[in-house]
C-alpha positions in Angstrom: -75.9 -17.4 -110.8 -78.2 -17.7 -113.8 -76.9 -18.4 -117.3 -78.3 -15.1 -118.5 -76.2 -13.2 -116.1 -73.1 -15.0 -117.1 -73.7 -14.3 -120.8 -74.3 -10.7 -120.1 -71.1 -10.3 -118.1 -69.1 -12.1 -120.9 -70.5 -9.7 -123.5 -69.8 -6.7 -121.4 -66.1 -7.7 -120.9 -65.7 -8.3 -124.7 -67.1 -4.9 -125.5 -64.6 -3.4 -123.1 -61.5 -5.3 -124.2 -62.0 -4.8 -128.0 -61.7 -1.0 -127.9 -58.8 -1.3 -125.6 -57.0 -3.6 -128.0 -57.8 -1.4 -131.0 -56.4 1.6 -129.1 -53.2 -0.2 -128.2 -52.7 -1.4 -131.8 -53.2 2.2 -133.0 -50.7 3.6 -130.5 -48.2 0.9 -131.5 -48.6 1.6 -135.2 -48.2 5.4 -134.6 -45.0 4.9 -132.5 -43.4 2.8 -135.3 -44.0 5.4 -138.0 -41.2 8.0 -138.4 -40.6 11.1 -140.6 -37.0 11.7 -141.5 -36.2 15.4 -141.7 -34.2 17.1 -144.5 -30.4 16.5 -144.4 -30.8 13.6 -141.9 -30.4 9.8 -142.2 -31.5 7.0 -139.8 -29.6 3.8 -139.5 -32.1 0.9 -138.9 -31.1 -2.5 -137.3 -33.2 -5.6 -137.3 -32.5 -8.0 -134.4 -29.0 -6.3 -133.9 -28.0 -6.4 -137.6 -27.9 -3.5 -140.0 -31.1 -3.5 -142.0 -31.4 -0.3 -144.0 -30.9 3.5 -144.0 -33.8 5.8 -143.9 -33.5 9.1 -145.8 -35.8 12.1 -146.0 -39.5 11.1 -146.0 -42.1 8.9 -144.2 -41.0 5.4 -143.0 -42.4 2.6 -140.8 -40.6 -0.2 -138.9 -41.6 -3.5 -137.5 -42.5 -3.2 -133.8 -40.2 -5.0 -131.4 -37.9 -6.2 -134.2 -36.6 -3.1 -136.0 -34.7 -0.4 -134.1 -33.3 3.1 -135.0 -29.7 2.6 -134.2 -28.5 6.2 -134.9 -29.8 9.4 -136.2 -27.1 11.1 -138.3 -27.1 14.7 -139.5 -25.7 15.1 -143.1 -24.9 18.8 -142.7 -21.4 20.1 -142.7 -19.7 20.2 -139.3 -16.9 22.1 -137.8 -14.2 20.6 -135.5 -11.9 23.1 -133.8 -8.9 21.4 -132.3 -6.6 22.9 -129.7 -3.0 24.1 -130.6 -0.5 21.3 -131.4 3.2 21.6 -130.9 5.1 21.2 -134.2 8.8 21.5 -135.1 10.0 23.1 -138.4 12.9 21.9 -140.4 15.1 24.6 -138.9 14.3 23.3 -135.3 11.8 26.0 -134.3 9.0 24.8 -132.1 5.6 26.5 -132.6 2.0 26.0 -131.7 -0.6 25.6 -134.5 -4.3 25.0 -134.0 -6.5 23.9 -136.9 -10.1 24.0 -137.9 -11.6 21.1 -139.9 -14.8 21.3 -141.9 -16.2 17.9 -142.6 -19.4 16.2 -143.7 -20.9 12.7 -143.3 -21.5 11.2 -146.8 -22.0 7.5 -145.8 -24.1 7.0 -142.6 -23.4 3.2 -142.5 -19.6 3.6 -142.6 -19.8 6.5 -140.1 -21.9 4.3 -137.8 -19.9 1.1 -138.0 -16.5 2.1 -139.4 -15.0 3.9 -136.3 -15.9 4.2 -132.6 -15.0 7.9 -132.1 -14.8 9.7 -135.5 -14.0 13.2 -134.0 -11.1 11.8 -131.9 -9.8 10.0 -135.0 -9.9 13.3 -137.1 -8.1 15.2 -134.3 -5.3 12.7 -134.2 -5.0 12.5 -137.9 -4.8 16.3 -138.2 -2.1 16.5 -135.6 0.1 13.9 -137.2 -0.5 15.2 -140.7 0.4 18.7 -139.5 3.6 17.6 -137.9 4.6 15.8 -141.1 3.9 18.8 -143.3 5.6 21.4 -141.0 8.6 19.2 -140.5 9.5 19.7 -144.2 9.2 23.5 -144.0 11.3 26.2 -142.5 9.9 28.9 -140.3 9.6 31.5 -143.0 7.9 29.0 -145.3 5.5 28.1 -142.6 4.5 31.7 -142.0 4.0 32.4 -145.7 2.6 29.1 -147.0 -0.8 28.8 -145.2 -2.7 28.0 -148.4 -0.2 25.2 -149.4 -0.5 23.7 -145.9 -4.3 23.9 -145.9 -4.5 22.2 -149.3 -2.1 19.4 -148.4 -3.9 18.7 -145.0 -7.3 18.6 -146.6 -6.2 16.2 -149.3 -4.5 13.8 -146.8 -7.3 13.9 -144.2 -9.9 13.4 -146.9 -8.1 10.2 -148.1 -7.7 8.9 -144.5 -11.4 9.5 -143.6 -12.9 7.8 -146.6 -13.3 4.5 -144.8 -15.2 6.3 -142.1 -17.8 7.8 -144.5 -16.5 11.2 -143.9 -15.5 13.9 -146.5 -13.2 16.6 -145.4 -14.2 19.8 -147.3 -11.7 22.4 -145.9 -8.8 22.7 -143.4 -7.8 26.0 -142.0 -4.8 27.0 -139.9 -6.4 29.1 -137.3 -3.3 30.4 -135.4 0.4 30.0 -135.8 2.2 30.9 -132.6 6.0 31.0 -132.9 8.4 31.1 -129.8 8.5 34.3 -127.7 11.9 35.6 -129.0 10.7 35.2 -132.5 7.5 37.0 -131.7 9.5 39.9 -130.3 11.6 40.0 -133.4 8.5 39.9 -135.6 6.8 42.6 -133.5 9.9 44.9 -134.0 9.8 44.1 -137.7 6.1 44.9 -137.9 6.6 48.1 -136.0 9.4 49.1 -138.4 7.2 48.3 -141.4 4.3 50.3 -139.9 6.6 53.3 -139.4 7.8 52.9 -142.9 4.3 52.8 -144.3 3.4 55.8 -142.2 6.3 57.8 -143.6 5.4 56.7 -147.1 1.8 57.7 -146.6 2.9 61.1 -145.2 5.3 61.7 -148.1 2.6 60.7 -150.6 0.1 63.0 -148.9 2.6 65.9 -149.1 3.3 65.1 -152.7 -0.4 65.0 -153.4 -0.9 68.3 -151.7 1.9 69.9 -153.7 0.4 68.5 -156.9 -3.0 69.9 -155.9 -1.5 73.3 -155.2 0.3 73.3 -158.5 -2.8 72.2 -160.3 -4.7 75.0 -158.6 -2.2 77.6 -159.5 -2.2 76.3 -163.1 -6.0 76.5 -163.3 -5.9 80.0 -161.8 -3.3 81.1 -164.4 -5.4 79.6 -167.1 -8.5 81.4 -165.9 -6.6 84.7 -165.6 -5.3 84.2 -169.2 -8.7 83.4 -170.4 -10.1 86.5 -168.6 -7.5 88.7 -170.2 -8.1 87.1 -173.6 -11.8 87.6 -173.2 -11.3 91.2 -172.1 -9.0 91.9 -175.1 -11.6 90.3 -177.4 -14.4 92.4 -175.9 -12.3 95.6 -176.2 -11.4 94.7 -179.8 -15.0 94.0 -180.6 -16.0 97.4 -178.9 -13.4 99.3 -180.9 -14.4 97.5 -184.1 -18.1 98.3 -183.4 -17.2 101.9 -182.7 -15.2 102.2 -185.9 -18.1 100.5 -187.7 -20.6 103.1 -186.2 -18.3 106.0 -187.2 -18.0 104.5 -190.7 -21.8 104.1 -190.9 -22.3 107.7 -189.7 -19.8 109.0 -192.2 -21.5 107.0 -194.9 -24.9 108.3 -193.9 -23.5 111.9 -193.9 -22.1 111.4 -197.4 -25.3 109.9 -198.5 -27.3 112.8 -197.1 -24.9 115.3 -198.9 -25.4 113.3 -202.1 -29.2 113.3 -201.6 -29.4 117.1 -201.2 -27.2 117.7 -204.2 -24.8 119.9 -202.3 -22.4 122.0 -204.4 -18.7 122.7 -203.8 -19.4 126.0 -202.1 -21.6 124.5 -199.5 -19.1 121.7 -198.9 -16.3 124.3 -198.6 -18.4 126.3 -196.1 -19.0 123.2 -194.0 -15.4 122.4 -194.1 -14.5 125.9 -192.9 -16.9 125.6 -190.0 -15.3 122.3 -189.1 -11.9 123.9 -189.3 -13.0 126.6 -187.0 -14.2 124.1 -184.4 -10.9 122.2 -184.8 -9.0 125.5 -184.3 -10.8 126.1 -181.0 -9.4 122.8 -179.6 -6.0 122.3 -178.0 -4.2 121.1 -181.1 -1.1 123.1 -181.9 -0.8 121.9 -185.5 -3.6 121.8 -188.0 -3.2 120.2 -191.4 -5.5 121.8 -194.0 -6.3 120.1 -197.3 -5.0 121.9 -200.4 -8.5 122.6 -201.7 -9.4 124.3 -198.4 -6.3 126.5 -198.4 -7.5 128.5 -201.4 -10.9 128.9 -199.8 -9.2 130.0 -196.6 -7.2 132.7 -198.5 -10.4 133.9 -200.2 -12.1 134.2 -196.8 -9.2 136.3 -195.5 -9.3 138.6 -198.5 -13.0 139.1 -198.1 -12.5 139.9 -194.5 -9.9 142.6 -195.3 -12.1 144.1 -197.9 -15.0 144.4 -195.5 -12.6 146.1 -193.0 -11.5 148.7 -195.6 -15.1 149.5 -196.4 -15.8 150.1 -192.8 -12.8 152.4 -192.4 -13.8 154.4 -195.5 -17.2 155.1 -194.2 -16.1 156.4 -190.8 -15.1 160.2 -190.8 -11.9 160.0 -189.0 -11.3 156.5 -189.7 -8.5 157.1 -192.2 -6.5 159.4 -190.0 -7.0 157.4 -187.0 -6.1 154.3 -188.9 -2.8 155.8 -190.1 -2.0 157.2 -186.6 -2.9 153.9 -184.9 0.3 152.2 -184.1 0.8 148.7 -185.6 
């Protein structure tokens, strides 16, 4: 083989290996770059020893030397534990299950402080619950959930500090007393429901009576207002009628005054008015004193006119005397 051929082969191999090596280095670099998401933390070990903790952001590790030991979520978690048998101070055995809300605050302690944190929290909650319930009687246990929750949270939080765990809340999910106590409680609850139903029924009847009484009261008030309004309207009508009569009388007097009527004309009009009054159904007529003289004068004039008529007739006098009275 000629030297030129050997040189050409060498150059061709180098041109092939160099891109391959560059590609491998690029892949290796990319694989050792990590982005830590929000609310997460990565525990990094170097040659089996804790090195650092990565928090949110972009990070890079040394290839083949650094290792991501554990990816830990910093969000709040929920642990629901099965019912645990507990005994109260008055020797009543009941079943209580708990729910624990916890959060990892120290990833290093959580990673290296305990082998199984959830199992440790479950055992701690069971023993703490037994200690607390053992100091309470049955009635206190059923009515003191808030106190039990607060004490359990405080004691669990203190016990889990070395593990990098913070207990935020503890809730008693169910309290299951013995069967005979459940039967007694059911009877009591039934009696209370019936009592509440009776109270509600009586309150409803009371409310109905109150509504009826209020309705009758309002109706009476409306009727009284209507009668009052009617009386006011009638009074106003009568007053208006009287006012109209007075106005008419005033206008009549003003007209008489305007035409300068003398006493004779006034007397004549009065006689005409008396004649119209006499035609009515009244049995008694009160005549003013001034008109009585005028009435007598009118009667005298009437008699005189009759006498003149009788004198003019030929046989009027004889017939008048012979005519029976």
